[in-house]
C-alpha positions, 0 to 999 in steps of 0.5 A: 249717363243721365237718367232716362225715364223711358226705361220704365216703359221698357220694363213694362213692355218686357213684362208684357211680352216675356212670360211664355216663350218663342223667338225669331224663326229664322235665326234662333236668337242669333244676329240676323238681318231679316231672316238670314244670319249676319255677324255679331256686331255687339260687344261682350255682355250684350243681350237682346230679347226679340219677339217675332209675329207673322201669319204663320208663326210667333216666336220669342228669343233671347240672344246673349253675347258672353264675349265679342266672338261668341253668341248664344241664342235660346228661342221658342218658335211656334209654327202654324201650317196646314198640319196645325200648330206646333211649338219647339225650343232651340239652343243656338251658337254663333262663333266668330272664327276670324275678326274683320280687318281693314282689308279682309272680312270676318268669318262666322259659323253658326248652328241653330237648334243645336242637338236637334234635327227638327224643322227649326235646325240649320247651320251656316257659314258667312263672311262679313264686312263693314263699309262705312254705314253699311254692314254686308254679309254673304254665306251658305246655309244648310237645314232650314236655310236650304229647304224650300219648306221647313221639314223635319230632318229626323226625329226629335226624341231628346237625344243630342244629334250631331250627324246631320250638321253641315250635311245635305243641300245648301243654298246661298244667302246675302244681306246688307244692313244700312244705318241711314244716319237718321236717328234710330232708323236702319234699313236692311235687304237680303237675298236667299236661295230658298224658294217659296210658294210664290218664287224660286228665290226669296228677297226681303226688306225691312225698316227698323226704328228705335222707339226708346233706348234699346227698344226697336220695332221692325216691319218686314216683307218679302216676295213670298207674300209674307209680312210681319213685325219684330220687337227687339230690346237690346241692353248691356248690364255693364252700361247702366241707364243712370249714373251710379252712386250719384250724390253719394261721395264716400267718407275719407279713409283715415290711416291708423296711428298709434295712440299717444300717451294719455290720449283718450280713446273713444269707448264703444258707445261713442264709436257707435254714436259717431258711426250712426251719425255718419252712416245714415248719409250713406243709405246704410243701416247698422242692425248690430254693433259690438266692440270687443278686444281688438275688433269691431263687429257690425251687421250692415245692409243697404236699401240702395246699393246691391254691391256689398263690397262697396257697402263694406268699404264705406263702413270701413272708411267710417270706422277708420276715422272713429275706431280706437287705435287698438282696433285691428280688425273690422268685421262686417256681417252680411244679412240676406233677410233670414240669415247672417250669411257671411262675415267679411273680415277686414284687416285694418293694417292691410287697408292702411297699406292699400288706400291711395295705391294704384291697385288699392282694390286688389290690396284691399281684397288681399286684406280680406277674409271670410268666415261663416256667421256664428249661430249665436253671438254675444249681445252687442250695443245694438241687437237685431230687432224685429216686429211682425209685419203684414204686407199686401198688394195687387200685381197685374201680369201680362203675357203673349200666350203661345201655349193655349192660344192659336192667335197672338192674344195678350192675356192678363192676370191680376194677382192679390198677394199677402204676406205675414212675417212672424220673424226674419225666418218664418212667414206665411204668404198667399196669392189669389189670381184672376185671369181677366183678359182672354181666358183659355178654353177649359179642357176636360181633365184627363183620365189620370192627372198629369204632372204638367200637360193638363194645365188647361184642365184647370178652371180659367174663368173664376178667381183661383188660389195660386198659393198659400204656404208657410215657410221657415228657414233656419241654420243647423250649423254655421255652414248648414242652412235649412228650410221647411215649407208646407201648403199650396205651392203653385196652381198644380201642387200642394204638400210639404218640402224640405231643403238643406244647403251646405255652403262655406263662405271661403269656398266657391261652391255649395251643395243642396238637397230638396225633398218634396211630397205633393198632391195634385191640386183639384181642377175645380175649387181652391182647396181640393186635391186629385187622387194623385201624388208625387215625390221628388228628391233633387240634389244640386251643385252651385258653383262659381266658375272663373271670374266675372260672376260666371256660375253653373248649377247642376240639378239631378234626381227624381222629378215629378213624373217619377223620372230621373232628370238632370238640369243645368243652368249656366249664367252670370251674376253681375256686380251691379245686380244683373243676372242672366242665365240659360238652362236645359233639362234632360230626362231619362224618358226616351220621348222627352225632348230637351227643354231650354229656358232663360231668365233675366233679373234687371235691377231697379237701380239700373233704370232709376237712381232711386231704384234700390236693391229690387229687380224685375225678373223676366223669363222665357220657357217656363214649365212645359212637358211632363218629364224633367219637371219639379215643384215651384214655389217651395222657396229654394234657399239658393235664391236667398243666399246667392247674393253672398257668394264669395265670388260675387263679393270679389267681383264687386271689390273694384267698388270697395273704395268708391 
């Protein structure tokens, strides 16, 4: 696939829209025609961000399709009615029970707002059939798909409720979606038995057009007097917008042969010279080299390639051609910036047997083992070097504010960032922000500072110090990583934080523990504090599950409101650098509702051949509510170490020979 420059525009639009929270009111992030459900039509790993704006609500949702029979939606709707403005967050599921065949329809069941019985929840069952350019669905709905006016079906008090599922009144619905054949133009129409202010039944129509690759704008209208706009971005992490590794053909692998009598063998300096001469063409940097006994030990990194298995494979290819015959092991160390995290040990004889075989990647993985990088190593011909660095820049950020604004006003903040790095392990950083577009109205500070709900009490109309902190990372043992941080971590808190993470590179799980003590920052000024403090102690389990980069993170412990809370994050790390994750948090407090969130990391290399290993990070949900909240900006170690997970490297081993 060739490069398409409009991907940059897509990234800008996403960055502008995704930083607060909301989703399609009617369907909670699952597949829809206009406001009624339809069967999922995508393939595994498809996802969609959908932004809805109408007179009575704004909404943003993330829809993920882990497989071709399951959809997961996370949505953040905000409703405006006579009672005022209210916001929610919903977790939804769509499950295909029967696959469509030539003569029979598919059957799908869905639950929107799972575990909740508030106004946004609802259930449905539908049958669907594709007829040429038309996709037709018909079914019956409960909850919000049966009520004339959205209303609570019960109390939303944070308890997962299921007794209302598929209970109560029902109404039918039907829809048809037509691919017109005109490039990017799709029309839809639907019927629902739900009545409204102007009619006893609802009819709606919409017209969609794909402006850019994956970016779709929709206009919609119904007979109840409602009209609106919908903006949707569709993508699939496995389908890159650019051709990968263009112009980067690998060096041929050379099988090892016993040295003939009196045949000279290259020494370490000669091997290093040959390696450096050939490796620079691969966009790979060697920061350490040693040849001792029957092993060559290199630390390698790439500024272009996020797949470390491919980086290790290309190093092995070159070493196979230049290493002496007595070398039986290639040791390729992975560096994450602060740490040498893994040593990928490659058995040369095993690679010789793998090259050229139909299952070459599988055989190469069988010839691979992992070790923790030693804390101290003998000096090599190249030793890691570092010079202190000062970096700075301006970063504008935009978002549609659903929290402090009753209207859809685009807000903008300009952040001035600076960082001085003393060593690979230690740096100090600062960020100064100014909200230059659409300030919020500052509210009077509460009698007692609150963990999160008093955000609008902070002064909005002057430049503010977002953060100023120092961070030091170090290893206690080869398997025990640690961090200490101090300073102003975020707009609301400053203090000290410490963390320890245990990880064995041969295991597919790690354990972490973070402790913080913080003071509430002053509502006015840069450096003051309120008379309020908090401490947290949160343990974490990071586990890789199954295959394809699936992972689960469990966090539990004391949070900022002195409440015990449990958080769970489920997601997938793709071998090309994509990361998709959804999270929820439960607090022991009875009046604390479940909170949901989602995050996406889109690698720059997915949209540009010259993108490198960086990524654009997008999130919905954010920190809201006082319970189940933790301090941000302390610098969790997992964010640095996850690229060196054994399972993540294994998932990329299909690229070892590329």
